[in-house]
C-alpha positions in Angstrom: 28.9 1.5 -28.1 28.1 -2.1 -26.8 25.6 -1.3 -24.8 23.8 2.2 -26.0 25.6 6.0 -25.5 28.0 6.4 -22.3 26.9 8.9 -18.9 28.3 11.5 -21.1 26.4 10.8 -24.3 23.5 10.6 -22.9 23.7 13.5 -20.9 24.4 15.7 -24.8 21.4 14.4 -25.5 19.4 15.1 -22.9 20.8 19.0 -23.0 20.2 18.9 -26.7 16.8 17.7 -26.1 15.7 19.5 -23.8 17.3 23.3 -25.6 14.8 22.2 -28.4 11.5 21.1 -26.2 12.0 25.1 -24.8 12.5 26.6 -27.9 9.4 25.0 -28.7 7.3 25.9 -26.0 9.0 29.6 -26.2 7.6 29.4 -29.9 3.8 27.9 -28.8 4.0 30.6 -26.2 4.2 33.7 -28.9 1.2 35.5 -30.4 0.2 34.0 -33.2 1.3 36.7 -35.5 5.3 36.0 -34.7 5.6 32.6 -34.4 7.8 30.9 -37.0 5.0 29.3 -39.4 5.2 25.2 -41.0 6.9 24.2 -38.0 5.0 21.4 -35.7 6.2 22.7 -32.6 3.6 20.5 -30.2 5.1 17.6 -31.7 8.8 18.6 -31.3 7.4 19.3 -27.8 6.1 15.9 -27.3 9.1 14.2 -28.7 11.7 16.4 -26.9 9.2 15.1 -23.7 9.3 11.5 -24.7 13.5 11.5 -25.4 14.7 13.4 -22.3 12.1 10.5 -20.0 13.7 7.7 -22.0 17.6 9.3 -21.2 16.7 10.1 -17.9 15.2 6.6 -17.6 19.3 5.3 -19.3 21.1 7.6 -17.1 19.7 6.4 -14.7 20.9 2.7 -15.3 24.3 4.1 -16.3 24.5 5.3 -12.4 23.1 2.6 -10.6 24.0 -0.4 -12.9 20.6 -1.7 -12.8 18.7 -2.1 -15.8 15.6 -1.7 -16.2 13.9 -5.0 -17.9 9.9 -5.3 -19.3 7.7 -7.4 -18.5 8.5 -9.7 -21.7 10.1 -13.0 -20.6 12.8 -13.0 -23.6 
């Protein structure tokens, strides 16, 4: 993969991260006694949101053909 993952791989990773975020959100909504303890559910949600946001941008650049460039001059 010279330019990163393709559209289908990005969509699969996006859906996996979204599913992990949904499961973590459901676990956080359960009563304290019924939760699976020892797992940082809030951190899993945060990482899932970051991955989903990054992959949305990546898939948008794959679909449109325009690269997102930063402010760095190089």
